[in-house]
Structure formats: structure tokens, C-alpha cells
N, C-alpha and C positions, 0 to 999 in steps of 0.2 A: 192273467193276461194282460199285459200293458204294451203300449207302442207310441211312437212319435214318428211324423213326417219330417224329411230333411232332403238337403241337395248334397250330392256327392262333389265335393271340392277337388280332391287330388290325394296323392300318396305322400308319405314322409316316413321318417323313421324316429324311435325313441329308445334310449338307452336304459336299462335297469341299473340298480346299485352295484349288482355284480359283475358288470361289463357287457351282458348280453344286448343284442340290438334287435328290436321288433319291429317289423314293417306295419304300419299303421295306415288306414284311410281317414281323411278328415271329412266329417259330416257336418254341415251347417244345419243347424236346427233352430230356426226362429220360432217364436211361440206359436204353437198350434191353438186353434179356437175349437172348442166343443160345440158343433153347430147342429146336433141331433142326438138324443138318447132314446134307445130302444129297450123295452123290457119285455119280459115274458107275458106280461098281462096284456100287452098292446100290439106287440109283433112276434111273440113266440120265442124269443131269446134275447139274450142281453148283449148290448152293443152300443158303443158310441162312434159317431161320426166325426172325424178331424178335418179342419179345412186350413188351408196356408195361402198367402200371398192375394192381397186384395185385387179385387176386380171393379173397374168402374160400373157404375149402375147403368149407365147408357149403353154398355156394352154387354149388359146381362139382359136376358128375357125376363118375363113376369114370373113364371115359376122359381127361377134363381133369386130374383129379389124376395118374393114371399117367404121363401124358405130360410133366407138369412134373416129376414124381420123377426122370425119366430124366436131367434137366438139374440136379436138385439145386436147384431154385428153387420158389418158390410159383406157384401157377396164375395165369395172366393173363388180362385181359378182352379184349385185342387182340392178334391176331397178324398177321403178313404176311411173305411168303416174297419173297426177293430172289435172283436168280441171280447168282452170282459166278464170277469166272475161277478161283481158286484157293480152296479150302476149307482149305488148310493155315494160312491166316492166321487162322482163327477157332477157338475152344475152346468146347466145350459149356459153358453156364452162364457165361461170360463176358459183360462189358458193354461197349457201345458208346455212346461220348459224343459230343458236340457236335464233338469235336476231328478227328473221321473226316473232315470236310470243312476246307477251308482257304479263306481270302479270294482270290477272284478265280475260284474253279472255275464251270464251267458245269454247271447241274442241270436236272432235270426234275421237277416237283413234281405229285403227282396226289392228289385230293381228290374230294369228292362235292358237286356243285354245290347250291346252295340250291332247295329245293322251292316250286313257285309255284302248285301245285294245277291245277286244271282250268281251261285258257285256250282261246280260240278260235283260230282261223287267223291273225288278224293280229298278235296277241302271240306266238304259238307259232311262226309261220314267217314273219312279216314281210311277209304279202300285203298289198296295198292295198284301201282300203275303196271301195264304191260310190258314187253320187251321192245326196247328202242331200236333194235337193229333186226337183221336178216329179214327186211320185208314183212313184219307181223302185222303193220297197218293196224293196231291195236296198242294204243298208249294210254289215252285218259277216257275210255269209254266206261259205260255203267256196268257191263257184264251181261250176263243170260238173264232173259226176262221170264224164265222159267220153263217148264216142261211142255212137251206137245199138248197135253190137255191140262185145263180147260180152255186152252186156247186165248188166254186172257193174260194180263198182268196181274199178278197175284197181290192181294191187298198187304200194304207194309213194305212193298219194294223199295230199296233206297235209290232215290233217283236225284238228278241234279235239280235245284230250285232256290227259292228265297233263304238265305241262311242269316240268322242272327233277329234281333228285334223281338225276343221272347221274354216272358216274364220268368226270371231266374230267383232262386233263394238259396243263398249260403248259409248254412246252418252252423250253431255252435262256435260263433266268433265272440271274443271278449271285448269287455269295454275296458279300454286302457286308461283314458282321462276324460274328464267331463269339465266344460267350463260354462258356467251360467252367466259369466261376465261377458264373454265373447259370443256365447251362444253356437258352441260346438261340441261335438262327440268324437273321440277318437276311438276307431274300433280296430281290432287286430286283424291283419290279413288284407285281401283285396275284396271288393263286393261288386257285383255287377253293374254295368252301364258306364256311358261316357261321363265326362265333366259336366257339373251343373245339371246333372238328370236327378230326377225325383227318386228317392228310396224310402222304403220303410223299415223302420227298426223295432222290433217286437220281442217280447221275451220267449227265449228258446223253447221249443216244444220238447226236446230231448236233453236240453243241458240244465243248469242249476247254478247256484252260487260257487264260485272259487275263490282261491287266495289271491287277493289282488297284488301285482306285481308292484315293486318299488321303483317307480319310474324318476329319474333326474329331470327335476323341472326348474328351469331357469336359474340353474347352478352355475356359477362361473369357478373354473378349475384354476386356481392359482399355480404357478410354476413353484416347484420346490427349491428354496433357497439352500445352497451349499454353505453349510457352516465352515468359517476358516478356522483352521486348527490353532489350538491354542499352545504356544511354544514356552514351557517353563524353563527359565533360566536359574541354574543351580550354582551357587558360588561356593567354592571350596574355601575353608577356613584353616589355617595351620594352627590346629590347638593340640597341645599335648595333653593327653588324658593319663591321669595318673591313677593307677590300679593300686589300690590297698588290699592286703590281704590280711587276713585275720589271723593271729597267732594262735 
């Protein structure tokens, strides 16, 4: 298991060599700092803590400053813990960049979905509405609250409330392109969250390595030049051909 923190920038598309279009999400992944390493001997499990975005020391409390000094780095604004199989591959205070993933790998992306505010049961749970005519007086209501007994709303009843703002994970997405020079990763499909929101890319739990697609990268397609037909001129010569016959 491996992972990296990044920011969702937006969506675009890529074209394969055979002409297929792939919708992709651009994730900016600046170098992550390994701020803590947990092992089975000390914490009961193997994990590493990653941190991104520097935070001024005057805006941090003593616990945050002391935690960062153990790794020899500045305090970070965002931290995320990832379980790993072997902690020997990581060093306290080292950095992890986009090269941790390769093209064709399957990943799970976790983010916080967009907040929708207070919504009714139709938008929140997809319930159907009532008739709009004949004086029904029942258009967008939540429906029956339950039976006569036990004279209370049963647990789990779908009602109106706050929608969105939940932690959502999209599984089995494919890494389309990795750039360590520009610090970004292109992931196939869409991922949860608004633009500039924090996302976590980690190895897919149910996926694995797939055949990477051949993507057209920075190629300029030149127009095909039409070849002008070559006209051959044939000159006729009035030559008399003498045939000889053998006796």
C-alpha cells in the first residue's frame, strides 16, 4: 500500500493512439513530507504520516511545532496517515513525489464531496414526488413516518437534512499520466470534491496493474500534403520497323 496527498485542479481529456478520448482529472501533487513513521513494535501497526503545505510557526501550537521538529521539517497544514506493508522503505523527513505511481496502476481516490446544504427527500434520497393536480396537497413531502406502533419514527427513515460534505472514495481508477517535472498526476474519470480540494491517492484495494494506454503527449499533427500528380509526356516517333523473317 502506498499513497500521496494532492489537490484536485479540474478535469480535461486525453486521446489515445487509436483515437479514443479519455476523461481525466488533474491532481496537483507537490512533494509530501514523511512526518511520522509508525511500526508494529511501537504502535501496533505499520503506517506513515504524510504532510503537505507549510504552516507558519507563529500560527501553530506547541504540539504541532514539536511534532514537526522530530522530523526536522516545518509544521504542515494537512496531515494524512497511510498504512504500509514495510516501513523500512521510508525515512523520517524524506519526500514523496508523483513518481511513487506509474502509468497504468489502479488507485483509489478519497476526497470530501461538495456540500449541497439542506435539501429535501427528493434531492437527497431520490424519492418520487406526489401528484401535482386534483388537490392532492402532497408534492414533495417525505412520506409515511411508519406504522401505528411503536409510535415513533423508525431508525433509518430517509428524511430531509444536510446533503454532501461526506468522505467519498472512488475505487479502481487508472493512472493515465505522471509528471514529476510539473508535479501532477492524471487520473481517469472523475473524483469527489470541488476544485482545489484535498484528495488522497492510494493503491487500489481491489485492483492491480493494467496495460497502460498509449496517450498522445505533446504531439503536433501536421496536415497531410496532397501530392501533385506527375504528368508524363509521351512523344511519338515515326520510325519504320523492319521485320526480318528467317528463311
